[in-house]
C-alpha positions as CSV (number, residue, x, y, z in Angstrom):
1,X,0.0,-0.1,-0.1
2,X,1.4,3.3,-0.9
3,X,0.4,6.4,0.9
4,X,0.7,9.8,-0.8
5,X,-0.5,13.4,-0.1
6,X,-2.4,13.6,-3.2
7,X,-5.0,10.9,-2.3
8,X,-5.2,7.9,0.1
9,X,-3.4,4.2,-0.3
10,X,-3.5,2.8,-3.5
11,X,-2.5,-0.9,-4.2
12,X,0.0,-1.0,-7.2
13,X,-0.3,-3.5,-10.0
14,X,2.2,-6.1,-10.3
15,X,3.8,-5.0,-13.2
16,X,2.1,-2.5,-15.3
17,X,2.8,-3.5,-19.2
18,X,4.9,-1.0,-21.0
19,X,2.3,-1.2,-23.7
20,X,-0.3,0.4,-21.3
21,X,1.3,3.7,-20.8
22,X,-1.4,5.4,-19.0
23,X,-1.6,2.7,-16.5
24,X,1.9,2.4,-16.1
25,X,2.4,6.2,-15.6
26,X,-0.5,6.2,-13.1
27,X,0.9,3.5,-11.0
28,X,4.3,5.5,-10.9
29,X,2.8,8.7,-10.0
30,X,0.8,7.2,-7.1
31,X,3.9,6.2,-5.6
32,X,6.9,8.3,-4.3
33,X,7.6,10.2,-7.6
34,X,11.0,10.0,-9.1
35,X,12.7,12.6,-11.8
36,X,12.0,10.0,-14.5
37,X,8.4,9.7,-13.6
38,X,8.0,13.5,-13.5
39,X,9.6,13.7,-17.0
40,X,7.2,11.1,-18.3
41,X,4.3,12.8,-16.6
42,X,5.4,16.2,-18.6
43,X,5.8,14.3,-21.8
44,X,2.2,12.6,-21.2
45,X,0.8,15.9,-20.6
46,X,2.0,17.4,-23.6
47,X,0.6,14.4,-25.9
48,X,-2.7,14.6,-24.3
49,X,-3.0,18.3,-24.9
50,X,-2.2,17.8,-28.6
51,X,-4.9,15.1,-28.8
52,X,-7.4,17.5,-27.0
53,X,-6.4,20.2,-29.4
54,X,-8.3,18.2,-32.1
55,X,-11.5,17.9,-30.3
56,X,-14.5,20.2,-30.5
57,X,-15.1,22.8,-28.1
58,X,-17.7,25.5,-27.4
59,X,-15.7,27.2,-24.8
60,X,-15.8,30.8,-25.7
61,X,-12.3,32.6,-26.7
62,X,-13.2,35.8,-24.7
63,X,-13.0,35.1,-20.8
64,X,-15.7,37.6,-20.2
65,X,-18.1,35.3,-21.7
66,X,-17.2,32.4,-19.5
67,X,-19.7,33.2,-16.7
68,X,-22.6,33.1,-19.3
69,X,-21.3,29.9,-20.9
70,X,-21.2,28.3,-17.5
71,X,-24.6,29.3,-16.8
72,X,-26.1,28.2,-20.1
73,X,-24.6,24.6,-19.8
74,X,-26.1,24.4,-16.0
75,X,-29.5,25.5,-17.3
76,X,-29.3,23.0,-20.3
77,X,-28.4,20.2,-18.0
78,X,-31.2,21.0,-15.7
79,X,-33.9,20.8,-18.9
80,X,-32.2,17.6,-20.0
81,X,-32.5,16.0,-16.4
82,X,-36.3,17.1,-16.2
83,X,-36.7,15.4,-19.5
84,X,-35.1,12.2,-18.5
85,X,-37.4,12.3,-15.2
86,X,-40.4,12.7,-17.1
87,X,-39.4,9.9,-19.6
88,X,-38.7,7.5,-16.4
89,X,-42.1,8.6,-14.6
90,X,-43.7,7.6,-18.2
91,X,-42.5,4.1,-17.7
92,X,-39.2,4.5,-19.8
93,X,-36.3,2.2,-19.1
94,X,-33.0,3.3,-17.1
95,X,-30.8,5.1,-19.7
96,X,-27.4,3.7,-18.1
97,X,-27.7,0.7,-16.2
98,X,-30.1,-1.9,-17.4
99,X,-29.2,-4.2,-14.5
100,X,-26.9,-4.1,-11.4
101,X,-24.1,-5.9,-13.2
102,X,-23.8,-2.9,-15.7
103,X,-23.9,-0.4,-12.7
104,X,-21.0,-2.5,-11.0
105,X,-18.9,-2.7,-14.2
106,X,-19.5,1.0,-14.4
107,X,-18.1,1.7,-10.7
108,X,-15.2,-0.7,-11.3
109,X,-14.3,1.0,-14.5
110,X,-13.9,4.5,-13.4
111,X,-12.2,3.6,-10.1
112,X,-8.6,4.8,-11.2
113,X,-10.2,8.3,-11.8
114,X,-12.3,8.4,-8.7
115,X,-9.4,7.4,-6.5
116,X,-7.5,10.5,-7.3
117,X,-10.3,12.9,-7.1
118,X,-8.9,16.4,-7.0
119,X,-5.5,15.4,-7.6
120,X,-5.1,17.9,-10.2
121,X,-5.0,20.7,-7.7
122,X,-2.4,19.1,-5.4
123,X,0.3,21.0,-6.7
124,X,-1.3,24.5,-6.0
125,X,-0.7,23.9,-2.4
126,X,2.5,25.6,-2.3
127,X,0.4,28.8,-3.2
128,X,-1.4,28.6,-0.3
129,X,-0.5,32.4,0.9
130,X,-1.5,33.9,-2.6
131,X,-5.1,34.9,-2.4
132,X,-5.5,34.3,-6.2
133,X,-5.4,30.4,-5.4
134,X,-7.7,30.5,-2.4
135,X,-10.8,29.3,-4.2
136,X,-8.9,26.5,-6.1
137,X,-7.2,25.4,-2.9
138,X,-10.7,25.2,-1.3
139,X,-11.7,23.1,-4.0
140,X,-9.0,20.9,-3.3
141,X,-9.6,20.7,0.4
142,X,-13.4,20.0,-0.1
143,X,-12.2,17.1,-2.3
144,X,-10.3,15.9,0.9
145,X,-13.3,16.4,3.0
146,X,-12.0,19.1,4.8
147,X,-10.3,16.8,7.3
148,X,-13.3,14.6,7.7
149,X,-12.9,11.1,6.5
150,X,-16.7,10.6,6.1
151,X,-16.7,13.1,3.6
152,X,-13.3,12.6,1.8
153,X,-14.3,11.8,-1.7
154,X,-11.5,9.0,-2.3
155,X,-12.4,7.4,1.0
156,X,-16.1,7.4,0.0
157,X,-15.3,5.7,-3.2
158,X,-12.9,3.1,-1.6
159,X,-15.8,2.3,0.6
160,X,-18.5,2.0,-2.3
161,X,-16.2,-0.4,-4.2
162,X,-15.7,-2.5,-1.2
163,X,-19.2,-2.8,-0.3
164,X,-20.0,-3.9,-3.8
165,X,-17.0,-6.3,-4.2
166,X,-15.6,-4.2,-6.9
167,X,-12.1,-3.1,-5.6
168,X,-10.1,-5.5,-7.8
169,X,-9.7,-2.7,-10.4
170,X,-5.7,-2.6,-10.7
171,X,-5.7,-4.7,-13.9
172,X,-8.2,-2.8,-16.0
173,X,-7.2,-1.9,-19.6
174,X,-5.1,1.2,-20.4
175,X,-8.0,3.1,-21.4
176,X,-9.5,3.3,-17.8
177,X,-6.3,5.1,-16.6
178,X,-6.2,7.9,-18.7
179,X,-8.2,10.5,-17.0
180,X,-6.4,9.4,-13.4
181,X,-2.9,9.4,-15.1
182,X,-3.7,13.2,-16.4
183,X,-4.8,14.3,-12.9
184,X,-1.5,12.8,-11.2
185,X,0.5,14.4,-13.9
186,X,-1.1,17.7,-13.4
187,X,-0.3,17.3,-9.6
188,X,3.4,17.0,-10.6
189,X,3.7,20.0,-12.9
190,X,1.7,23.0,-11.5
191,X,4.1,25.7,-12.5
192,X,4.7,24.3,-16.2
193,X,1.0,23.6,-16.6
194,X,-0.8,26.3,-14.4
195,X,-3.2,27.4,-17.2
196,X,-4.1,23.8,-18.1
197,X,-4.9,23.1,-14.5
198,X,-7.2,26.2,-14.2
199,X,-8.9,25.1,-17.3
200,X,-9.2,21.6,-16.4
201,X,-10.7,22.6,-13.1
202,X,-13.3,24.7,-14.9
203,X,-14.3,21.9,-17.1
204,X,-14.3,19.2,-14.4
205,X,-16.1,20.9,-11.8
206,X,-19.3,21.7,-14.2
207,X,-22.4,19.8,-13.4
208,X,-22.8,17.0,-15.9
209,X,-25.9,15.3,-16.8
210,X,-24.5,12.0,-16.5
211,X,-24.0,12.5,-12.8
212,X,-27.4,13.3,-12.1
213,X,-28.6,10.2,-13.9
214,X,-26.1,7.9,-12.4
215,X,-27.3,8.8,-9.0
216,X,-30.9,8.4,-9.8
217,X,-30.2,5.1,-11.4
218,X,-27.9,3.7,-8.8
219,X,-30.5,4.4,-6.2
220,X,-33.1,2.4,-8.1
221,X,-30.7,-0.6,-8.0
222,X,-30.1,-0.4,-4.6
223,X,-26.5,1.1,-4.5
224,X,-25.6,3.8,-2.3
225,X,-25.4,7.0,-4.5
226,X,-23.9,9.2,-1.8
227,X,-20.5,9.6,-3.6
228,X,-22.1,11.1,-6.7
229,X,-25.0,13.1,-5.0
230,X,-22.1,14.6,-2.9
231,X,-20.5,16.0,-6.0
232,X,-23.8,17.2,-7.3
233,X,-24.0,19.5,-4.0
234,X,-20.1,20.4,-3.6
235,X,-18.7,20.2,-6.9
236,X,-20.6,22.9,-8.9
237,X,-19.9,26.0,-10.9
238,X,-20.1,28.1,-7.9
239,X,-17.6,26.2,-5.8
240,X,-15.5,25.1,-8.3
C-alpha cells in the first residue's frame, strides 16, 4: 500500500505493462515520484494536450463570456435532467444501467479516476499564501473532505467499491487510467501547466448530466449514490 499526499493508499498492480502507458504512469505517480516519472508525466501531458486540441469545443475565446457559458450549460443540464425524469415517470427504461451488473461494471471501470479525485489541484498547495489561488485550494480541500474522513471523496469511493466487491480494479485496460494519469501528472507540474490546471478545473467542476442520472439509477438498483450526490452539491460551478 502506498500513502501519498495526493489521495489515499493505492495498491499497485504487479507489473504495469509498457504497452499500457497510462496505466504504467498512473501507478508510477501514485508512489513516491522520481525524476524519471516526473519527466514522463510532462511528456504525457503534452501528448494529451495535442490530442485534445483536435477535439470540438464550445468554450468561448473571450474570458468575459465564461460566466454566461457556465450558466447556459448548467441550465441546459437542468432541462435535460427534467426531460429524463419525465421519461422515467412515464415508464421509460433506465438510460445507463439496465441491470445491477452494468452498474457494478461502471463503478469498477471509473475507479482509477475516482481514487485520485482532486489530484490535479495538489500542486497549487505551494501557493497557499496567494489569495488568487484560494478558491482552487478550497476546492481541493473539499475533495479531501476538509479533514473529515466521512466526507473525503476518495475514502467514500473506496468504501463504495468495497461494499459492492468492486475493489479489484488494478488490472483494468489502459483506457481506464487515462483520466487518472492526467490528474496525477498535473499534480506534479503545477508551475509548468498552471493555465491547463485552471482550465481543467473549470471543465471538470461543471455539473454534468451523467452525474445526475447515475445517482438516480444507482438508487433504483440499491447501490448507495452518496458519492455522486455529494458531487452534485459540492462540485458545482459556484464552488469549483
